N, C-alpha and C positions, 0 to 999 in steps of 0.2 A: 330417735325424732323426739323433740321435746313438744309434747302438746298441753296447752293452757287453754282458761276457759278466760279470756278479757273481758271483766265487766266494770273495771274502775276506768275512770277518765285519765289514763295516763298513756304515753309515748310508748309503743313495742320496741324492743331493741332490735337491732338490725340481726343479731345471731338468735332472736327466738322466733320459733316457729309456731304458729298456729294452725289448726285444724282448720276446716272448712266453717266448722260449726263457730269457732272459734271467732276466726273473720266474720263472720256473722253476726255474733253477739257484741264483737266490737262495736261494728258499723250500727246496731241497733241501739247502743248504748250513747253514742255519738248522736245519732239521729233524735234520740229522746231528749237529750241535753240541749239540740239545737233549737227544738222544737219547745222545749222549756223557756228557754231565754227570748225567744221570737214573742210566745204568749206574754211574757210580763213586760216586754217592751210594747207589746199592743196594748195591754191594758194601761201603763203609764201616758202613751200617746193618748188614746181614749180618753184618759182622764184629762189631757191637756187639749183636747182635738180642738178649742175655741183658738188657741193660739197658733196652732198649726195653720188652721184655716185662714186666720188673720195673715200668717207669713205668707201663704201661697196667693192670695187675693192680692196681695199690694203691687205684684206689677200689674195685675189688671187694675186695679184702683186707680192708678195714676193714668193709662191710657184711655179709661172709659169716662173720666171725669172732664178730661180734655176736650172730649169727644161731647158730652153733656154742656160744658160751656160753650160750645160753638154752635148749641142748638140741633145735633144731629139723635136722630132716633126719637123714640117715643120719650126716654127720659129727658132728652136735649129739649122736646117741645114741652114739656110740663115744665123743665127749670125756667124756660123763657117766660112760660106763664106766670110762675112765680115773681122771676124777677121784675117783671112790668108791674104786678101786685106789689111788690115792693117801693117801685118807684111811687106808685099812686100813695101808697102808706105814707111814705116820707113827705110829700107834697102835701097831704092833707095834716098830719103833724105839723108842718111849719104853720099852717094855716091855721090851725088851734092853738098852738102856741102864740101868734100875734093877735088871736081874739082873747085868748085868756089872760093877756099881759097886763101888768096893772095901768090903771088909765084909760084901758077900753072901754066903751060904751055899752058895757054887758054887766047884767043884773047880777047879784051875789048868788041867786041860784042857778043863772045860766053859766057864771063862771065854774062853779062847783061841778054842774053835769060837763063842761068843755075838759076840767082836769080828769073827769074819769074817763072821757073818750082820749085823752092824748096818753093815759096810762095803758089804755087798751092797744091805741094805736103803736106804741113804743112796745108792746110785748110782740105785736104781730111782726113789726119790722126786725126785732132779734130772732123771731123763727124764720123770716123768709130769708134773714142773712146767714142761714146755715151753708154749708160748703154743698157742692151739687151731689147728688146721688150717682149711683153707680158702682162704688166701693166694694159691692158684693155681685156675685151673680146670682141669676134668678133660678128657682126649682118650679118644676111644671108637675111633678108627680106627687102624690100624697106621701109616699114612702122615700121619695127622693132623697130630702136633708138627713134621714137614718142613715140610707145605704151609701151615699156621699161620703159621708163622715166616717163610716165603717171602712171605707176604702181607702180613705186616704191615710188613715191610724194603722192599717195594715202595712201600707206601701213606706211608711216613716218608721215602723218597726222593723221591717226588711233593713231598713239603711241603718238603724242603729244597731242592730244584732249582727250585720253583716262581718265586723271584725271577730265575732267568736265562732260564727259558722264557718268561715275560711279557715280559722285555726283548726278548728275540728276534722275539716277537710283536709289540712295538712299534716295533722297528728295520724289522720288513718293512711294517709299515701307515703310518708316518708319512711317508713321502717322499708320500704324497698330499697330503699339507697344507702350505699355504705355512710360512714361517720361523715368522710370527705365530700361527699357530695352533697350531703343535708348541710353541712356548714356553708357550703357554697351556695345553696339556694337558700337559707333564712332570710339575707337581706331582699330577697325578690319576693320572698313571700309575704315577710313583714310588710312591704312597700304596697302591697294590692289595695287594704284598707284605706290608706293613706290617700294612694291616687283615687280612690272611688270616691272619698268626700271631695277631694280637690275637685272632679270632675262635675259631683254635684253642686258644689259652691260656684263653680263659671256657668254651668245652667243656670242656676237661678240669678245670679248678677248679670249675665251678660246675654247669655242665648234667649232665655225665655221673655225678658223684656224686649227684646228686638221681635223675636216671635208674636208676641201680642200687639206690637206697635204695627207690624207688617199686615197680619190678618185682620186686625180692628179697623185699619184705614182702607184696604183694599176694596174697592169701589164701595165704600162706604153709604155713597149720595144714594145709591141703587136700591137699600136697604133699609128698614128699620132694626138697628142690630141689638139683640138682646142674647147676652151670653149665657147659656146655660149652664149651670154647676157642674152636673154629672160630666157633661162632655169637657169642660175647660179643665176639670181636676185630672180626667183621664190623659189630656192632652199636656199638662204641666207635669203628671207623674211619667209619663211614657220621656217627656224630654228631659227631664232628671236622670232618670234611670240609664237613659241612653247615652247622654255626657259621661255619667258616671263609669260605664262602661269602654265609651271610648278613650278614655284616661288610661286604659290600660294595656295601651299602646307600648310602653317600653318593657312591660312584662311579657307581651307577646312576642317581640322581636327576640327578646333573649331567649324564650321557650324554641322559637324557631331556628336559632343559631344553633342551640343547645342539641337540637335533633339533627342538625346538619342538613337542613333543608335549603339552608342558604349560608353563607358567611359574611360576618361585618366588613371585609374589605369590600365584597361586590355591594352592600347596601351603600356604603362611602362613595361609591363611583355612580351610583343611580340616586345621587340626590334630585336631580331635577325632576325625576318622576315622583319623588317624596312629596317636593312641593307641589308639585300638579294634583296629586292625589289628594294632600292637604287642602289644597283652593279648591278643588271638586267638592270635598265633604263639606266644609264651609258655605259653598254655594249652594248644597242642597237646603242648609238651614235657611229658614226665613230672616229677611233682614236687608239692611242697605250697604251701600258700598264701606263706610267705616264698620259696622258691625262684620263684614266680610272679613275685613284685616284684622280685628281683633279675634277673631274665631281661628285664622289660617295660621296666624303667628305663635299661638301657645300648642296648637298641634303640630306643627313642625318642630317646634321646640322637643315636645314628647318624643317625637322620632328621633332627634339629635340624641337625647339621654339614653334611649333605647339601644341605639349604636354604641355609646359609650360605656353603658353596661354590658352590653355584649363582648365587647371588645376587651374588657376587662375580664370577664369570665373565661373568656378564649384565653389570655396569657396566663391565667391561674390555672386552668385545666393543662395545659403544654407544661407549666412548672411542676405541676403533679405527675405528670407522666415521664420528664425527664428524671424527676427525684425518685420514681420509683424503679426505673431500671438500673441493673447491676452496673457497677463502675468495672470497666474492662481492664483496667490495671489488676485487677485481683484476678 
């Protein structure tokens, strides 16, 4: 038996046998490399945390500002008062403009004073004309801004480093397979990070805005709604990670068919149950009827993609089996 100590980040050959210590040493090396990449990604994300927070705040900002414009909640009440003050300032500005106009029965000293008042009113009107507040969640604890920033930076670091971590997992597990099986699994393993990123993007642009809209408007007239940063960012991170994992459906279908738990043919025959399951998953996610449709269709397409890939993998496995059998003519 060939015993080797594996310390480099290279794939072990199928015919290479490692001792228990060698396998543990390889696992330790890959874990250290993965943690190092996560640490570097965390440093980059923490450095650019203001951009990350702004990106996550965007779905919340649009919905919250609509509520503020309608006068809902404490921010809406404040915005209503500021708009009333702006209207008064605009009217006073017009009155002062008439009094300070040439030909008005006002002394030179009075006209100079009115000019200064007109300038101050113009500045106040510009300040009161700012967009409604509510584009950022609120913090309640003294350390919440720091802990929330660290949490979001870590979540994004995991997302960024996921392809490398998955590659290390692939490199550790693949030596158990022969070269033919390894070549057959490479496309599916490579697709995992891309499907994960697609799921995160789908969650950000479709699911998260719909969820924020639903929860922000649910019985909002009975509450003074203020969104806490810690809770909102946890909800957003959970939603994005859940959608990233949910988009692994094709890989999961290929895995269960390769293990022999079910066949692609049976999956095709039970499409109606797949449509029902996709609809139930979309119904659990917050949103209206249009959002339900937008969420159901991609999930069902992922199911069909998984069945197609499983069928292709099954045909290739049968072809390899036939080619491995001896020719009876000999």
